[in-house]
C-alpha positions in Angstrom: 11.7 -1.0 -15.0 9.6 1.9 -15.5 7.9 4.0 -12.7 4.7 3.4 -14.7 5.1 -0.5 -14.2 6.1 -0.2 -10.6 3.2 2.1 -9.7 0.8 0.0 -11.8 2.2 -3.1 -9.7 2.2 -1.4 -6.3 -1.7 -0.6 -6.9 -2.5 -4.3 -7.8 -0.5 -5.7 -4.8 -2.2 -3.2 -2.3 -5.5 -3.7 -3.8 -5.2 -7.7 -4.0 -6.9 -7.4 -7.3 -7.1 -6.0 -10.7 -10.3 -4.7 -10.8 -10.0 -2.4 -7.7 -6.4 -1.6 -8.8 -7.7 -0.5 -12.2 -10.3 1.8 -10.8 -7.5 3.4 -8.4 -5.5 4.1 -11.3 -8.2 5.3 -13.3 -7.5 2.9 -16.4 -9.3 -0.1 -17.7 -8.3 -3.6 -16.5 -7.1 -5.3 -19.7 -4.2 -3.1 -20.4 -3.5 -3.1 -16.4 -3.5 -7.1 -16.6 -1.2 -6.7 -19.8 1.3 -4.6 -18.0 1.7 -6.9 -15.1 1.9 -10.0 -17.1 4.7 -8.0 -19.3 6.6 -7.3 -16.2 6.7 -10.8 -14.9 7.8 -12.1 -18.3 10.6 -9.8 -18.4 11.7 -10.5 -15.0 11.3 -14.0 -15.1 9.3 -14.4 -11.9 5.4 -14.9 -11.0 4.6 -11.8 -8.7 1.1 -12.7 -8.3 -1.4 -15.8 -8.1 -4.3 -15.1 -9.7 -8.0 -16.6 -8.8 -11.7 -15.9 -9.4 -11.3 -14.2 -5.9 -8.4 -11.6 -6.7 -4.8 -12.3 -6.4 -2.3 -12.8 -3.7 1.3 -11.9 -3.6 4.3 -14.6 -4.3 7.6 -14.6 -2.3 9.0 -12.5 -5.1 5.9 -10.3 -5.3 6.4 -9.5 -1.8 10.0 -8.6 -2.5 9.1 -6.4 -5.5 6.4 -4.5 -3.4 8.9 -3.7 -0.5 11.5 -2.4 -3.2 8.9 -0.7 -5.7 7.7 1.5 -2.8 11.3 2.6 -1.8 12.0 3.3 -5.4 8.7 5.5 -6.0 9.6 7.0 -2.7 12.9 8.1 -4.0 11.5 9.1 -7.3 9.0 11.5 -5.4 11.5 13.0 -3.0 13.9 13.6 -6.0 11.2 15.6 -7.9 9.8 17.5 -4.7 13.5 18.6 -3.3 14.5 19.6 -6.9 11.7 21.9 -7.2 11.9 23.4 -3.4 15.7 24.0 -4.2 14.7 26.5 -7.2 13.0 28.5 -5.0 14.2 31.8 -3.7 13.6 30.9 -0.2 14.1 27.4 0.5 14.3 26.2 4.0 13.8 23.1 6.0 10.5 21.3 6.6 10.5 19.1 9.7 7.9 16.7 10.4 6.8 15.4 13.8 3.7 13.5 15.2 1.0 15.8 16.5 1.3 15.6 20.5 4.5 14.0 20.5 7.8 15.0 21.9 6.1 18.9 22.1 8.8 20.0 25.0 11.9 18.9 23.0 10.2 20.6 19.7 9.8 23.7 21.3 13.4 24.2 22.8 14.7 22.8 19.5 13.0 25.6 17.3 14.0 28.2 20.0 17.6 27.2 19.9 17.8 26.6 16.0 17.1 30.2 15.2 20.0 31.4 16.9 22.4 29.1 15.0 24.3 30.9 12.3 23.7 28.3 9.7 19.9 28.2 10.2 17.2 28.7 7.7 13.4 28.8 7.6 11.9 25.9 9.3 8.3 24.7 8.4 7.1 22.5 11.2 4.6 19.7 9.6 2.6 18.2 12.3 1.2 14.8 11.0 -0.9 11.7 12.2 0.3 8.8 13.9 3.1 7.0 11.8 3.0 9.2 8.9 6.1 11.1 9.5 8.6 8.3 8.2 6.6 8.1 4.9 6.6 12.3 4.6 10.5 11.9 5.0 11.1 9.2 2.5 8.8 10.6 -0.4 10.4 14.2 0.1 7.7 16.0 1.8 9.8 16.6 4.7 13.5 17.1 5.0 13.9 15.9 8.6 11.7 14.3 11.0 11.5 13.3 14.6 10.9 9.6 14.9 10.3 7.3 17.9 11.4 3.7 18.5 10.7 1.2 18.2 7.4 2.3 16.4 8.9 4.1 13.6 11.5 2.8 11.1 14.4 4.5 10.6 16.0 1.9 8.0 17.7 4.0 5.3 18.1 7.4 7.3 20.7 8.7 9.2 19.8 9.4 12.9 20.8 10.7 16.3 19.3 9.5 19.5 17.8 12.4 21.4 16.4 10.8 24.4 14.4 7.6 25.8 11.3 7.6 28.2 9.2 5.0 29.8 5.7 4.5 28.8 2.3 5.0 30.4 -1.0 3.6 30.2 -3.9 6.3 29.6 -7.0 5.3 31.3 -10.1 7.2 31.9 -10.1 9.1 35.1 -11.8 7.5 37.8 -10.9 3.8 36.5 -9.9 1.5 39.3 -6.7 1.1 37.9 -5.7 4.8 38.0 -5.1 4.3 41.7 -2.2 2.0 41.2 1.2 3.1 41.3 2.1 0.9 38.2 0.5 -1.6 35.5 1.7 -4.5 33.7 1.3 -4.5 29.9 -0.7 -7.7 29.9 -3.2 -6.0 32.4 -3.6 -3.1 30.0 -4.2 -5.3 26.9 -7.0 -7.1 28.5 -9.0 -4.5 30.2 -12.5 -5.3 29.9 -14.5 -2.5 27.8 -11.3 -0.6 27.0 -9.9 -2.0 24.1 -6.5 -0.7 22.5 -7.1 1.5 19.4 -6.1 0.3 15.9 -4.1 2.5 13.9 -3.7 2.7 10.1 -1.0 0.8 8.4 0.8 2.2 5.5 -1.6 0.9 2.8 -4.4 2.5 4.6 -5.8 -0.7 6.2 -6.6 -1.0 9.7 -5.6 -4.3 11.7 -8.1 -7.0 12.9 -9.2 -6.6 16.3 -11.9 -5.2 18.7 -10.4 -1.7 19.2 -11.9 1.7 17.4 -10.1 2.8 14.4 -8.0 5.9 14.8 -5.9 8.1 12.6 -4.3 10.7 15.4 -3.8 10.7 18.7 -6.3 13.4 19.5 -9.0 10.8 18.4 -7.2 8.4 21.1 -7.4 11.0 24.2 -11.1 11.7 23.0 -12.1 7.9 23.0 -10.2 7.3 26.4 -11.7 10.2 28.1 -15.2 8.9 27.1 -14.2 5.3 28.4 -14.1 3.6 25.1 -10.7 2.5 24.8 -7.0 2.7 26.4 -3.6 3.2 25.0 -0.1 2.9 25.9 1.8 6.1 25.2 5.3 7.6 26.3 5.5 9.4 29.3 6.1 12.7 27.9 2.4 12.5 26.9 1.4 13.6 30.4 2.2 16.9 29.7 -0.7 17.4 27.9 -3.7 15.0 29.1 -6.9 16.5 28.5 -9.5 16.2 31.6 -11.1 12.9 32.1 -7.8 11.0 31.1 -5.2 9.9 33.7 -1.9 8.3 33.1 -0.1 4.7 35.0 3.4 3.7 34.4 3.6 0.1 32.7 6.8 -1.4 34.0 7.3 -3.9 31.0 6.4 -1.7 28.0 9.4 -1.3 25.9 10.7 2.1 26.3 10.4 4.7 23.6 13.5 6.4 21.9 13.2 9.7 20.1 15.6 10.2 17.1 16.0 13.0 14.7 16.6 11.5 10.9 17.3 12.6 7.8 18.3 11.1 4.3 22.0 10.0 4.6 22.8 12.0 1.1 21.8 15.3 2.4 24.6 17.8 2.1 22.3 20.9 3.4 24.6 23.0 6.0 21.0 24.4 7.4 19.9 20.6 8.1 23.6 20.1 9.6 22.9 22.9 12.2 19.5 21.7 12.7 20.9 18.3 14.1 23.7 19.9 16.1 21.4 21.9 17.8 18.9 18.9 18.5 21.6 16.4 19.8 23.3 19.4 22.1 19.8 20.0 23.7 
């Protein structure tokens, strides 16, 4: 299979229709339909069930969508890392979610600078759930991920620490006087729905909560009394005025890990991982 065919298929699978996929790809619909049909004939499987309302993925199509994303990310990563390796001062790019693990990150940056094998380190602060994708497609060399929210499949990792979670509520809410809460209580608060975060394909899950893209939006909505949030306990360190935190006893713990591509042979990256695990 060619990467062009995979890009065509991913567009159709994510848009669930040939018209929208063709618009996204900037091409006419007939050649796109022919390309997908040729791909199906070559593989000997049906990837999409067509109807007048669009298209739906078959089981085989779901498998190819998952594998095609991985393959396309790998191709992009190879291109980006190859270009960067040719620059005179190629360093490392570390990506982490904005507002997460701030204390650990500050200590890591200070300690890494003292390492003899260190290299220039650029820190990229991204939105919620974006760091995994950036590591896979080569925009970053290493990432701080948070389990169970981020996937570490296909990466080498080292655990850096585990913490409990807290409920972020508007200051003055009656529940802020409690010593702790249960997850079911937080999920059913009247007038304070949990936010909906954007998925990898750009869509938002169904539900009553507001659509958000980063933690700053969440905190502002909480302070305005429009949402609540369950977040790692370290978020207490940087809460804005108008937001309070209460421990949630039965929320799953959050484990911060440092993750990198398993094929990396960078001494600078190895030094960064050693520094992080030592901290």
